[in-house]
N, C-alpha and C positions, 0 to 999 in steps of 0.2 A: 614091749620091753621097757622095764623101768631102770633107773640109774642104780648102781651098786650103793650099798650103805657106806657112807663116808667114814663111819666109825671103824670099819674094818679095812678100808682101802689103804694102800701104800701112799706115803706122803713125801713131799720134798721138804727136808728138814733143815737145809742150809745150802749155801752156794758160795763158790769162790772162783775168781778169775786171775789170770796173769798174762802180761804182754811183755815183749822184750824191752830192755832198757833204752834201746835206740829206736827212735821213730822219725819219720820224715813227712813233710808236706808233699803234696803231689808235684808242686813246682820244684821243690828241692830234688825230688827223684828224677825229674826230667833233666835238670841241670847236671846231676851226678852221673847220669847215664848218657849225657851229651845227645839227647834226642832233639833233633831239629825238624823232623817231618811234621808239618802242621796238622795232618790228620791224627797222628799219634798224640801230639800235644793237646789237641782238642778233646780226645778220648779221656785223657788223664784229668784235664781241668774242668770237664763237664760231667764228672762221675758222681757228684754229691759227696765225695770223700775229701776230707781236709787233711787227715794224717793217718799213717799206718805204722805199726811196729814191724820192723823187718830186720833180718840179719843178712846184710849185704856182703858180697865178696870184698876182700881187701883191695884197696886202690894200688895200681902199679906205679912205677917211677914217674910216668907221664900223667898221672892222675886218673887214668882210665881204670875201670873195674876189671879185675881178673876174671877169666872165664873158668868156672868151676867144672871139674869132671863129675861124672855120675857118682864116683866113689866119694868125692869131697861133699857132694850134695847129701848123700846118705849119711855121712858122718855128722853133718850139720843137723840133719833131721833127728838123729839120735841124741846128740849132745844138747842141742837147744831144746829139743822136746822133753828131755829129762829135767832140765832146769825149769822150764815153764810148767810142766806137769807137777813137779814137786811144789812149786809156789802155789799153784791152783789148789792142790790138795790141802796144804797147810792153811790157806785162807778159808777153804770150805769147812775144815774141822773147827777152826776158830769161830766161824759163824754159827756152826751147829752146836758148839759147846761140847765137842767130843774129843777123844784122844786117839792117837794112832792105834793103840791097842784095842779100841772099840770096833775097828773096821774088820768085817767078816767076809766081805765080798768086794772085789775090785774089778771093774769093767773098764777097759781102755779102748778108745776109738781114735783111729788116725787114717788119713787118706793121702798123706803127703810124703810117704816113704815106706820102705819095707825093711823089717828087721826081725830076726829070730834069735833068741827069745824076744817076745814083744814087750811093749811098755809095761804091761802088768807085772811081769816077772822082774823087770829092771827096777821099777818103782818099789816093789816089795823089798828088793835087796838094798836099794839106795836109801830108802827111808826107814828100814827096820820094821816093816809091818810083820805081823805074825806069819810064820812060814806055813801055817795051816789055813791061811786066808784063801778062799776059793777065788778063781779069777776067770776072766774072759777077755779076749782081744777081738775087736771088730775092725777089720782092715780093708780099706779100698772101696767102701760103699759110697763115699763122697759126702757132700754137704748135708744130706738128709740123715746120715748115720747116727747122729746124736739121739734123735727120737726113736729110731729102730732099737738102739741099744738101751734107751730108757725103758722101752717095753720089756726087754729081757731082764733088766735089773729090777723092775717093778714085780715081775713074776717071781724072781728069787726072793725079794723081800716078803711077798705074800706067803711064801712057804717057810719063811724063817722069821716069824713074828718077834719083834723086839730086838732084832739084830740090825746092825748098820751096814748098808751097802753104799759104795761110791761109784759113780760114773764119772770118768775123766776123759774129756775130749782134748787131744793134743794135736795141733796142726801147725807145722812149720812150713807155711806155704812158700816161703822164699827158698826152700830146698827143692822146689818143683818148678822153678823159673827157667825159662830159656830166653836169653836176650839176643834177638837177631834182627830187630827193627821191623818185623812183619806185623801186619794188622792182627793176624791170628795170635801171636804171642803177646802183642801189646794189650789186647783185650784182657788177658789173664793178668799181665803185669800191672795193669792200672787198677785192679780190683782187690786182690787178695792180700791179707795181712797175717802175721804170725800171732798165735795166741793159744792159751789153754783155759779150759773151764772145768770145774768139778761141781757135782751136786750130790748131796747126801739123801738117801732114800731109806725110809723105815716103815714098818707096819707091825701092828696096827697103831694108829694114833700119832705117828710121827715122833719126832724128838724135841718137841717144844716149838718155839717161834722160829720162823724163817728170818732172812735178812731184813734189817730195819724194823724188827718187832712186829712184822705182819704175821697173820696166822699162816700155818703151813698148809699149802694146798694139797688136797687129796687127788690122786690120779684115778679117774673113774673108768676111762676106756680109751682105746687107741684105734686108729684106722689107717689103712694104707691104700694108695691108688697108684698103679703103674700105668704108664703110657707107652705101650710097646712100639708104636710107630715112631717114637722119639728116642729109641734105645741108643742111637749113636750121637744124640745131640749134645751130651756132656760126657767127655772121656778123659781119662788119664792113662795114656798108653805110651808105647815106645816110639820115639821119634828117630827113625833110622838116620836121617840126615845129620842130626846133632849128637847121636849116640847117647841119648839119655831119655828119661821119661818126661812127658810134658802134658799139660792140660790142654783141652780143646773145648771151646764153647760155641755152639751154634747161635748165630745172631737172632734166630727166631725163638729161642728158649723163653724169654719173658712172656711172649704171647701164648706159647704152648702151655706153660704152667698156669697162666691166668685163665685160659679157656677151660681148664679142668678143675680149677679151684672150687667152684660152686658144687660140683658133683662130689668132690672129696669131702667137703664140709657136710653135704647131705648124708653121705655114708656115716660120718662120725655121729651125727645127731639122729640118725634113723631109729625110730622106736622109742625115743626119749621124750617126745612131746615138746622138745625145745626148738626154738627158731633162732636164726642168726642174731636177731635183735635181742635175744635173752643173754647173749654173751657180753659180759662187761669188760673183759680184758683180752687183748690179743698179743701173743708173743710169737712173732714171725721172723724167720731166718732172714738176715740182711744180705740177700743174694745179689743185690745190685739195684741201682735206682729204677731201671726199667722193670725189673722183676717185682719189686715192692709196689711200684705204681700199678702194674698189671693186676697183681693180687688184690690190691686195695679197691680198684675199680670193679673187678669182677665179683668181689664179695660185698660191695657196697659199704666199705669201711671209710672212716674219716681219716684225715691226716693225724688227728689226735690219737686215734686207735693204734696207729703204727709209729707213734712218736719215739718209743724206745728202740724200735728197729732202725728207723732212720738216724737216730742218734748214735747207735753203734756203728752203722755204716759210715757216718760222718767222721767219727773219732778213731775207728780201727779198720775200716774196710770190711770185706767179706772174710770172716774167720772160719769158714767152712763149717765143720760139724758142731763146733762149739758156739757159733754165733747166737743161737736162740737162748743159750744160757746166759750170755752177756746181757741180752735184752731182758730175760727173766730177772736177773739181778737188779737191773734198774727199776723194774716194776716193783719188786719186793722192797727195795729201799725207799721208794717214793712215798709209801704210806697211804696209797689211794685205795687199796683193796679192803673189803670188809667181809666179815664172816657171812657165808652164803653166796658170795659172788662167784660167777662162773667165768672160766677162761679157756681159751683154745691156744695150744702150742702148735706151731706149724713149721715144718722144714721141707725143703725141696732139693732134689739132687738127681744124680745119674740114674738112668733106668728107662725113661725119666720117671721120677716118682714124686709123690706128694704124701708126706706123713703128717698125721695130726693126733693130738691127744686132748681129751676133755678134762678139765680140772675144776674142782670146787674148793673154795677157801672156807 
């Protein structure tokens, strides 16, 4: 099996991101939430995260943070999601050199809330996109969903050559928080941040240079690997005790993902004649310090290989489905890629799943 012709492949033509106006250091969050448990404080302070953009509940008269109802959390998800999604789209179009009227397909991804109509319809109305714009909403898949959706958007672009498609990942993780002081909720609360990311996809030939003047990478193939034995290891489900939805992460997730990373890469490269050593650039989901370290060790990557991933984790935390696009934006703006370079995009999430894509600049 040979690689597809890059001249006819769909390409990433531009990228844009957005985070909330309010951000907090890990220590500031501990103080704001009056966390005194040394185990929880250690979890926050040893996470390799320095700051995260979050939309926190208002402080009460005594300075404590109000407990938000599920309805209030869903409203925050919608309102903040629209704000961040719009900014990400505007930044992406500016990077692409395109106009709103150029957008012919809009795919929106989210896992931090539920709403109908979805973000695609709301953004079309909010931003004044063409009412004939085709659309897709991918809801509830989790941190891996950005690459799942990119596969679908790439398929659309291939059958609509010369037309512009946008993938928008909108994650208001603070709309899925439960503050109860337990280690279960503290793992989540120490990790995730709010953010949105958008990427433009066109075929054939792309739409010119990507961010930072780098060549636009062609998306050559995708692969997916599910780990059924770990189906319950990452969940966003109903917490009866709190009367709201909440995340749950199994402590063994980093090791489960790491143990299957090599097989997932093997599937992606199967039949291409390529080896892991042929990959010059790695865009990996910033799932958490232990997750990134486990993937790095199991794939034989260097710290330099995952520098953008760890940088996003440091500056924003885990941004769920849009994390890999934040890392891609840093790579694109760095100016390190050259025509002909190969890259792998990698996300991990509930299922448990590992998603990958092979790109060539």
